[in-house]
C-alpha angles and dihedrals in degrees: 000000000000114000127227105228130185119204119193111208133036100213119110101296099050099051091041089058091043089056093060096038093052090047090057093050105262125140106243129191121188118195122193125188093214116084093241141015110303095233096155131092144095133297117298133172147208122235140176115337091003088071089051092052092053088048090054088051088058090237102106096102091049091049091047090054089056096047123124112247095237110160100192148295130301132185112209139183127230091281093052090252108154112240098175137000136191123193123224114258104241096159093101089234134094127002128337115251125224084292113053124217085237106054110158139163112258092235092054093053092046090053092048091055092043094051090049092054110028095094093053102031129063111232120194119187130196092032137092144168113278094183141335141206135204102205098170103018090243101077139032119226108206122198113204133211092249092061097258128116137199141179125243138180091226137013118204120199106211092152101125137252091316091054116173090194090059091052089056097052101041115105114256094253097038115139121252106285091211119093105200113216097185092244127121129188142191130183138181141157125263131184111275117244131200095263094055109108134197091255132102096249122196131191125183126209130185118270097054093292124149126181123197130191123193127171120212103169142020090261107034140052130187124237120202128187115194118186129191106210124137095198109135090216090072094060090084096045094099090057094054122098113285093247090054090052093049091048091053094051093044093052095043094050102035109123094014091129136226110066096335096118091053092051093047090051090050090050091066095066105025119118093199100067117143131172129189145162111244106237141153122231113221123170137153089219116078096150142017121188107313095346122093136176125229135190120343091356088067105027118001103183093198125264092259091068092062088219104101096101093039094052090047096055091043090051091049090053094049095045092050091044093053092047088053093045094050106046112186094013111082092163091061091044092055093047090050091047091057094042093052098042105037097074089057092047092048089054097050092044092055097103123182101229092192092060089043091057092048089056090064106050117196098205138043088244090058090049092051091050092049091048091050094049091047091049093052093048092049093045088056091047093236097144092051092048091050092048094047101044106023122084125227108287103238099137093256093305113156121200113237122240119230109199091185091067092060 
């Protein structure tokens, strides 16, 4: 029998799951707390098996047509002199480099998934789940923010790393699901100027400060400030008023060199500013009864891994596949979903903190050493060789194939 399924969140993970569930005949409702589709955000990418999932969806050509023309990665000094560069791997073989073959703006990917599902999925904006109950263990009674309620066979929390659904299914004494990496980030859009190139350009400044510039259109570029600082006081920065956040980043980065002054000036008037603490989400609880977590709500790998979107679309495919493979037994489907996906998540969340610390030098001496090492490796062509001939490092994990999904 077709299931009635509620998905909370209309980012990338929720609509990706809705795509497969609608294809297999289920009635799917997606609720989003924002009043319209959240088609904003920075540049994201698809890698490894995430590319394969989008190919199975039949959307790869559409996604490719929306991709940002980013040619590779460069490391520069304060005078924009290139110290190291790595080309994007567009061969269709091996591992993606620091620039994926499928770089795309978050809003564009969200719209691709939305357009592919809107005729078969019910989307409701400006509404979310305030609370839910599972009175008989067979259904979920959801109470919405507009005072209404409804019953569903399954509730899916695809509501991001700050998931409210996750908070409601974790055991009372569960450990903090957030793994704090001591890294904070802000990004915004600035007007593009003539010297902005189609490369992922990085500049390092003392004090654990990294500055990225990426250009996604003829008129706009993206500015990113990444800061390595383990101070616990900064964990609440992203919850402060926007003007307080901007003041912090302006003061912390003033005088850092390169194009910092231009980016700080652009920060004052941008309407795309976003600030976050870079964390991982790790929890032993991915599902409880007829409620299950998906994407960053279950297993955010941290933005620095570049695998958040990829792991979300893979998870959506596996969850839908297991629901299809286990008709009439949702409990078994959810257990299988976790059993199949968790080894992959464990692998991509296994960060080398030593390398992470080296990527954010504190002194000019540390920056010079990093630049020298990067220059030697790139001169020898090591990154290109690794990208071309090495496979995606997933610890031998192989994505299942679900014939029932088509």
